[in-house]
N, C-alpha and C positions, 0 to 999 in steps of 0.2 A: 504494500500501499504505499501511496505516496503521502507525505505530511508536508505541511504548510508551516512556514517558520517567518512570517514578515519581519524583514529588518535583521535578521539574523545573520553573521557570518563566522563560519569555524575557523580554525586555525591549522596549520601544517602545510606541506607540500602543496602548492596549488597549480596546475593546469587548467588550460581553458581554450574555449572557441570564441574568436569576436571578428563581428562582421560590420561593415560601414552601415549607419542608419540610412534609412530610407523610407519614403512613403508611396502613396498614401498606406493608412494603416487600418486595421479592424480593431475595434474595442468591443468592450461589453460581456465578454465572456466572465462568467463567475471563477471564483476560485477552484471550485468543483468540476465546472465543466473543462477547463484548463487541466486539473489534475487527471481528469478522464483520458487526455490527450496524454500525458506523461505515462501513464497506466497502459494505454494501448501500446503506446512504442515500447515499454517495457515487455509486454506479453509477446510482442511481433519478433524479439531478438530469437535469432536461432537457439533451439534448444540446447545445444552443446555450450553455448555462452550463458545462457540462462541459468543451467544447471551447476554451473561453475560459479557463479555469483555467491558470495558468503559474505557477511559481516560488513554489508555496504546499506547505507539509508539513501533513499532518493528523496529529495527535498524541493518543494516550490518555494521562491521568494518573489516579491514584487519586484526588486530592484537590486543590482548589485551595489553595496554601499562605496562610499569614496575611499575608503583604506583597500577594499578588496582591487577596484579598479587601478590604484597606485600599485599595489604589490604587483600586479600583472602587467604594467606598465601601457596600460590604455588609456588614450586621451581621446576627447570627442574630435570628430565625430563618429568614433567608432566605440564600441558597446561590448557585452558579453552577454551571451545567452545561456552559456553552463559553464560549470565548474566543478572540478574534481578535485577532493582534498583526501590526501591520505597514501597510504603505503601501497602500489601496486602490488600485483600477484608475484611479479619478477624479482621484487625485493623482499618476500616473506621468506623465512627459514624456520628452523626450529624454535626459535624465541619469541615467535610471532605468537603471542597468546595475551589473553585478558587486556586488550585494548579494546578504545571506543570504535566503533564502526567507520569506516570511511565515507565520505560524504560524496553525492552528485547533487548540485543543486542546479535547478532549472530557473531561468529568472523570465517570469511572465510578462513584466513591464515590457523589455525589449523586443522580445518573439510579437506582442501583439502589436507594438509602434511599428514594427519592420514589415509587417504582412497585412496584404491587400485584402485575403478574405479567409475564412475559416479552414479551408482546404489547404492554402497555402501556409497557413499557422500548423496544421497538422504535420504536414512534411518538414517545416523547421523544426519543430517539437522531435520528429523522429531523427532528423539528422544530429541534432544537438545530443539526444540521449545515446545515440550509437556512439558519438565522438567521443562524450565523457565516460562511457564504458569501455571503450578503446583504452583510453587512459589507465582505467581499472586494471585493465590486461597487459598494461606496460607499453602501450605503443604511444610515441611523442607526436608531435603536430606535424611534424615533416614526414614521417613514416606514414600517417593517416591521411595525409593530402595527397602522397604519392599512390595509396589505395584508391583513394576516390578518384582521381585521376586516370585510373585503370593502368597504372605502371608496375604495380606488383600484384 
């Protein structure tokens, strides 16, 4: 289940996806409707990946806060759609135990602002969820970009 945390920003290693802001945008989804888009994107992950997800929380927040944007080196007009914070599976060993869950945060405000309609928003949510889950599995931005471009 997706959890809402307006205004919350966790700590730890941060990786994210950013895209330039553009309009027109669609507004008006309730938090529950937006969470449903995130939940659908998670359910549609390929089974081998879904089954390997452990100790991870997926949360929805309104907007990234200024501190998070500064940490990521993101300045307007760029924005942040999602963020993974945690220890990716490639860095976990036998000492990885009794730790708080990794966190994938999906930011509703920037996605709504940049999408023209609900179908566009659903696609952007799906892309963002896949991207952030990729970080959970140890993929960096450059590798994911090559995969997205069909180079790998």
